C-alpha positions as CSV (number, residue, x, y, z in Angstrom):
1,M,11.8,-3.6,0.0
2,D,8.1,-3.2,0.6
3,H,7.2,-2.7,4.2
4,E,4.1,-2.5,6.4
5,Y,2.4,0.8,6.9
6,V,0.0,2.3,9.5
7,V,-3.5,3.4,8.6
8,L,-4.9,6.2,10.8
9,G,-8.5,7.4,10.6
10,G,-9.7,4.4,8.5
11,V,-11.4,1.2,9.3
12,N,-9.5,-0.9,11.9
13,R,-7.5,-3.6,10.1
14,A,-8.3,-6.2,12.7
15,Q,-12.0,-5.6,12.0
16,I,-11.4,-6.4,8.3
17,G,-9.8,-9.7,9.4
18,K,-13.0,-10.5,11.4
19,Y,-15.2,-9.7,8.4
20,L,-13.1,-11.9,6.1
21,A,-13.1,-14.8,8.7
22,S,-16.9,-14.6,8.9
23,T,-17.3,-14.5,5.2
24,A,-14.9,-17.5,4.8
25,S,-16.9,-19.6,7.2
26,V,-20.1,-18.9,5.2
27,V,-18.5,-19.5,1.8
28,S,-16.8,-22.7,3.1
29,G,-20.1,-24.0,4.4
30,L,-21.9,-23.3,1.1
31,L,-19.1,-25.0,-0.9
32,V,-19.2,-28.1,1.3
33,W,-23.0,-28.2,1.1
34,A,-23.0,-27.8,-2.7
35,L,-20.4,-30.5,-3.1
36,L,-22.3,-32.9,-1.0
37,Q,-25.5,-32.1,-2.9
38,A,-23.6,-32.8,-6.1
39,V,-22.5,-36.2,-4.8
40,D,-26.0,-37.1,-3.7
41,L,-27.3,-36.1,-7.1
42,A,-24.7,-38.2,-8.8
43,K,-25.6,-41.2,-6.7
44,G,-29.2,-40.7,-7.5
45,L,-28.3,-40.9,-11.2
46,G,-26.5,-44.2,-10.6
47,L,-23.1,-42.7,-11.0
48,S,-20.1,-44.0,-9.1
49,T,-18.8,-41.3,-6.8
50,N,-15.9,-41.1,-4.4
51,L,-15.4,-38.0,-2.3
52,P,-12.0,-38.2,-0.5
53,P,-11.8,-36.3,2.8
54,V,-8.9,-34.2,1.4
55,I,-11.4,-32.5,-1.0
56,L,-13.5,-31.3,1.9
57,S,-10.3,-30.1,3.8
58,L,-9.3,-28.1,0.7
59,I,-12.5,-26.0,0.8
60,G,-12.3,-25.6,4.6
61,A,-12.7,-22.1,6.2
62,G,-8.9,-21.7,6.6
63,T,-8.3,-22.2,2.9
64,V,-11.2,-20.0,1.9
65,Y,-9.9,-17.3,4.2
66,T,-6.5,-17.4,2.7
67,V,-7.9,-17.0,-0.8
68,L,-10.3,-14.2,0.2
69,Y,-7.5,-12.3,2.0
70,L,-5.2,-12.6,-1.0
71,I,-7.9,-11.3,-3.3
72,F,-8.8,-8.5,-0.9
73,R,-5.1,-7.5,-0.3
74,R,-4.3,-7.2,-4.0
75,W,-7.5,-6.0,-5.6
76,I,-10.7,-5.6,-3.6
77,W,-9.5,-2.8,-1.4
78,R,-8.7,-0.7,-4.5
79,V,-12.3,-0.7,-5.7
80,P,-13.5,3.0,-5.3
81,L,-16.5,2.1,-3.2
82,V,-14.5,-0.2,-0.9
83,A,-11.6,2.3,-0.6
84,G,-14.1,5.0,0.3
85,W,-15.5,2.9,3.1
86,L,-12.1,1.9,4.3
87,K,-10.8,5.5,4.1
88,V,-7.6,4.3,2.4
89,A,-6.2,6.0,-0.6
90,D,-4.6,4.0,-3.5
91,L,-1.4,6.0,-4.1
92,S,0.3,3.4,-6.2
93,G,1.8,4.5,-9.5
94,T,4.3,7.0,-10.8
95,W,4.4,10.6,-9.7
96,I,6.4,13.5,-11.2
97,C,8.1,15.3,-8.4
98,D,9.5,18.8,-8.1
99,G,11.6,19.8,-5.1
100,H,12.1,23.3,-3.8
101,P,14.7,23.6,-1.1
102,F,14.3,26.3,1.6
103,P,17.1,28.9,1.3
104,R,19.8,28.4,3.9
105,P,23.1,30.3,4.4
106,N,26.0,28.6,2.5
107,S,23.6,25.9,1.3
108,L,24.4,24.3,-2.1
109,A,20.9,22.9,-2.4
110,I,19.2,23.6,-5.7
111,E,15.7,23.0,-7.1
112,W,15.4,19.5,-8.5
113,K,13.1,17.2,-10.3
114,G,12.5,13.5,-9.8
115,T,10.2,10.5,-10.3
116,M,8.5,9.0,-7.3
117,T,7.2,5.4,-7.6
118,I,4.8,4.1,-5.0
119,T,4.0,0.4,-4.8
120,Q,1.1,-0.3,-2.4
121,D,-1.3,-3.0,-1.5
122,W,-3.5,-3.4,1.6
123,D,-0.6,-4.5,3.8
124,K,2.5,-3.0,2.4
125,V,3.9,0.1,0.7
126,R,7.2,1.4,-0.7
127,I,8.0,5.0,-1.7
128,H,10.9,5.1,-4.1
129,L,12.3,8.5,-5.3
130,D,14.8,8.9,-8.1
131,A,16.0,12.4,-7.9
132,G,18.6,12.2,-10.6
133,L,21.8,12.4,-8.6
134,S,20.5,10.2,-5.7
135,K,17.7,7.8,-4.8
136,S,15.7,7.1,-1.7
137,N,13.5,4.4,-0.3
138,S,11.0,4.5,2.5
139,D,11.4,2.3,5.6
140,V,8.5,3.5,7.8
141,A,5.2,5.0,6.6
142,G,1.7,5.9,7.8
143,L,-1.4,6.9,5.8
144,V,-3.8,9.3,7.5
145,S,-7.4,10.0,6.4
146,D,-8.1,13.6,7.5
147,P,-11.6,14.9,7.0
148,I,-10.3,18.4,6.4
149,E,-6.9,18.0,4.6
150,G,-7.7,14.8,2.8
151,F,-5.2,11.9,2.7
152,A,-1.7,12.5,4.1
153,L,1.3,10.2,3.7
154,L,4.0,10.4,6.3
155,Y,7.2,8.4,5.9
156,S,10.9,8.3,6.7
157,Y,13.5,7.3,4.1
158,R,17.1,6.7,3.5
159,N,18.8,8.5,0.6
160,E,21.9,7.3,-1.1
161,P,23.9,9.1,-3.8
162,K,24.3,7.3,-7.2
163,P,27.7,6.0,-8.1
164,G,30.2,8.8,-8.9
165,Q,28.4,11.5,-6.9
166,T,31.2,12.0,-4.4
167,E,29.9,15.5,-3.3
168,L,26.8,14.0,-1.9
169,S,26.4,11.9,1.3
170,A,23.9,9.3,2.3
171,H,21.4,10.6,4.8
172,R,18.0,9.9,6.4
173,G,15.0,12.1,6.1
174,F,11.3,12.5,6.7
175,A,8.5,13.7,4.4
176,K,4.8,14.6,4.8
177,L,2.7,14.6,1.6
178,I,-0.9,15.7,1.3
179,F,-2.9,14.6,-1.7
180,A,-5.8,16.2,-3.4
181,K,-9.2,14.5,-3.2
182,D,-8.9,13.3,-6.8
183,L,-5.5,11.7,-6.0
184,K,-3.9,13.3,-9.0
185,T,-1.7,15.9,-7.3
186,G,0.0,16.3,-4.0
187,K,2.2,18.6,-2.1
188,G,4.3,18.5,1.1
189,D,7.5,19.1,2.9
190,Y,10.7,17.1,3.5
191,F,13.4,17.4,6.1
192,N,16.9,15.8,5.8
193,G,19.5,15.2,8.5
194,D,22.2,12.8,9.5
195,G,24.5,13.7,6.6
196,R,22.7,16.4,4.7
197,H,20.9,19.1,6.6
198,S,18.3,20.5,4.3
199,S,14.6,20.9,3.9
200,G,12.1,22.1,1.4
201,T,8.7,21.6,-0.3
202,L,7.5,19.0,-2.8
203,T,4.9,19.1,-5.5
204,L,3.6,15.9,-7.1
205,R,1.4,15.1,-10.1
206,R,0.4,11.6,-11.1
207,Q,1.9,10.5,-14.4
């Protein structure tokens, strides 16, 4: 399931809500004015007009805000200029992932390849990793805008073996990924526990 994520180092989300509320008030006022002007014009032309109050309520500030927020949440925040101002990276898409476990005594961990799929909008995100023998999904995440390192994605996840993989056990883990400025590659570390004690590095490239 997609879940909320924290944004650190970017524009405060509450401030975005205030901007949208102010814009909604202005847009709503202009729409009401334009509609009333149209009614007056129709009457001036001798046309029969009837403007039910429900029409005015439909273009009220609350409705306009809802529409603006939906558009902003799904599309506007992704526009490069807007994303640059917000300091939020659009990481959605498919990433080819290579895992390199750290050597440990008696460890059976081997290098692996997988596909990471990230779904993201302004409010929610989900990081899904198909590693061949198992799959994992994020449950908590945070996106950090660092002026030195760039964008970093930190998240915890739950990994579950695929059916038939009896030698593997479900476990929880944590990963930190740092993305290049062009958002085409990334690298980071992962740490597993609670069922599979292992750790290593990850390299990503956008498909």
